[in-house]
C-alpha positions in Angstrom: 15.8 -49.8 -81.7 18.8 -50.2 -79.7 19.7 -49.8 -76.0 19.2 -46.2 -74.7 16.2 -45.7 -77.0 12.9 -44.7 -75.9 9.6 -45.3 -77.6 6.7 -43.0 -77.0 3.6 -43.9 -78.7 0.6 -41.2 -79.0 -2.9 -41.9 -78.1 -4.5 -44.3 -80.0 -1.1 -45.7 -81.4 0.3 -48.9 -81.1 3.9 -50.4 -81.7 4.7 -53.7 -82.5 8.3 -55.0 -81.6 10.4 -57.9 -81.7 12.8 -57.1 -78.8 15.0 -60.4 -79.3 14.1 -63.7 -81.1 11.0 -65.1 -79.5 10.4 -62.0 -77.6 7.5 -60.1 -79.0 5.6 -57.1 -77.5 2.8 -54.7 -78.4 2.9 -51.3 -76.7 -0.3 -49.5 -76.5 -1.1 -46.1 -76.9 0.3 -42.8 -74.8 3.0 -45.3 -73.6 6.6 -44.5 -72.7 9.0 -47.7 -73.1 12.9 -47.4 -72.7 15.1 -50.1 -73.9 18.0 -50.9 -71.2 19.7 -53.7 -73.0 19.2 -56.0 -76.1 22.1 -58.3 -76.2 22.7 -61.6 -78.6 25.9 -63.4 -78.1 27.1 -66.3 -80.2 29.7 -68.4 -79.6 31.7 -68.5 -82.8 30.8 -68.9 -86.5 27.7 -66.8 -87.2 25.6 -69.5 -89.0 27.1 -72.7 -87.3 27.5 -72.4 -83.8 25.1 -72.2 -81.1 24.0 -69.0 -79.3 25.3 -68.1 -75.8 23.0 -65.6 -74.5 19.9 -63.6 -75.4 19.2 -60.4 -72.9 16.4 -57.8 -73.3 15.9 -55.5 -70.5 13.3 -52.5 -70.8 11.7 -50.1 -68.6 8.1 -49.3 -68.9 7.8 -45.6 -67.4 3.9 -45.2 -68.3 1.1 -46.9 -70.2 0.7 -50.6 -71.3 2.3 -53.5 -73.0 1.5 -56.9 -74.1 4.4 -59.3 -73.9 4.5 -63.0 -75.8 7.7 -64.6 -74.8 8.4 -67.7 -76.5 12.1 -67.7 -76.6 14.9 -68.9 -74.1 16.6 -65.5 -72.8 16.8 -63.4 -69.7 13.8 -60.9 -70.2 13.3 -58.3 -67.8 10.9 -55.4 -67.5 11.4 -52.6 -64.9 8.7 -50.1 -63.6 8.5 -47.6 -61.0 7.1 -50.3 -58.4 8.4 -53.7 -59.6 10.8 -55.5 -61.5 9.2 -58.4 -63.7 11.4 -61.3 -64.9 9.8 -62.8 -67.6 10.0 -66.8 -68.4 9.6 -68.8 -71.3 6.2 -69.4 -72.6 4.7 -66.6 -70.7 2.2 -64.3 -72.0 1.4 -61.0 -69.9 0.1 -57.4 -69.7 1.9 -54.5 -68.0 0.0 -51.3 -67.1 1.8 -48.4 -65.5 0.1 -45.1 -64.5 0.4 -42.6 -61.7 -1.4 -45.1 -59.4 0.8 -47.9 -59.6 1.7 -51.0 -61.6 -0.7 -54.2 -62.4 0.8 -57.3 -63.9 -1.6 -59.8 -65.2 -0.4 -63.1 -66.4 -2.1 -65.0 -68.8 0.1 -67.9 -69.7 3.1 -69.5 -68.0 4.6 -67.6 -65.4 6.6 -64.4 -64.2 8.5 -63.3 -61.3 8.4 -60.1 -59.6 10.2 -58.1 -57.2 8.5 -55.1 -56.0 10.2 -52.2 -53.8 10.3 -54.1 -50.8 12.6 -56.7 -52.5 10.5 -59.8 -51.5 10.3 -62.0 -54.9 6.7 -63.3 -55.5 5.7 -65.9 -58.1 2.5 -64.8 -60.7 1.2 -67.8 -62.3 -1.4 -68.0 -65.4 -4.8 -66.5 -64.5 -3.6 -64.2 -61.8 -2.6 -60.7 -61.4 -0.8 -58.4 -59.0 -0.8 -54.9 -58.2 1.8 -52.5 -56.7 1.7 -50.8 -54.4 -0.7 -53.1 -52.9 -1.1 -55.3 -49.6 -3.0 -57.9 -51.5 -1.2 -60.9 -53.0 -2.1 -62.4 -56.4 -5.6 -62.2 -57.4 -7.5 -64.4 -59.8 -8.6 -62.8 -62.7 -12.1 -64.6 -62.3 -12.5 -62.3 -59.4 -11.7 -59.0 -60.9 -13.9 -57.6 -64.1 -11.0 -55.8 -65.1 -8.8 -59.3 -65.0 -11.5 -60.9 -67.3 -11.2 -58.0 -69.8 -7.4 -57.8 -69.7 -7.4 -61.6 -70.3 -9.7 -61.5 -73.5 -7.6 -58.3 -74.8 -4.3 -60.2 -73.8 -5.3 -63.3 -76.0 -6.3 -61.4 -79.0 -2.9 -59.3 -79.0 -1.0 -62.5 -78.8 -2.7 -63.9 -81.9 -2.0 -60.6 -83.5 1.7 -60.7 -82.5 1.9 -64.4 -83.5 0.6 -63.5 -87.2 2.9 -60.8 -87.4 6.2 -62.9 -86.5 5.1 -65.6 -89.0 4.4 -62.9 -91.5 8.0 -61.5 -90.8 9.5 -65.2 -91.3 8.4 -65.5 -94.8 9.8 -62.1 -96.0 13.4 -62.0 -97.5 15.9 -60.0 -95.8 16.2 -57.5 -98.7 
């Protein structure tokens, strides 16, 4: 996939993606995701010099995604209700439907900018919903939050196993 591509998953399907090195995602069934930007920029020699910049910008139009971000990059996910800036070492679940957006942070931290423009931080063990007047809510206080956390941890394990298997493959 490249910038401008749209991924639509059918009901009951899943798609596993490596957006950029260190940015793994599993798109759930009945979802629509648009790739806005994927960029790797190196300084000089292809094999000898350092990576200068890594950028991933995606838009989740509907459905759900689990993101495991272990890299060093700028990683942004936009929805109708908020823009999520994912920090390194973050594991999160994001859901978008006709009622709004829900973001659950399982590990690490992310920053969200809702339509009102006020940036909020969401730490591990909390979720936010938009539209909503409530701030971050502990997943321990919410049955869905607990279920989301358990499912997200299982998905992260699957994504890590796939990443390891991919590293062990030859390029041809």
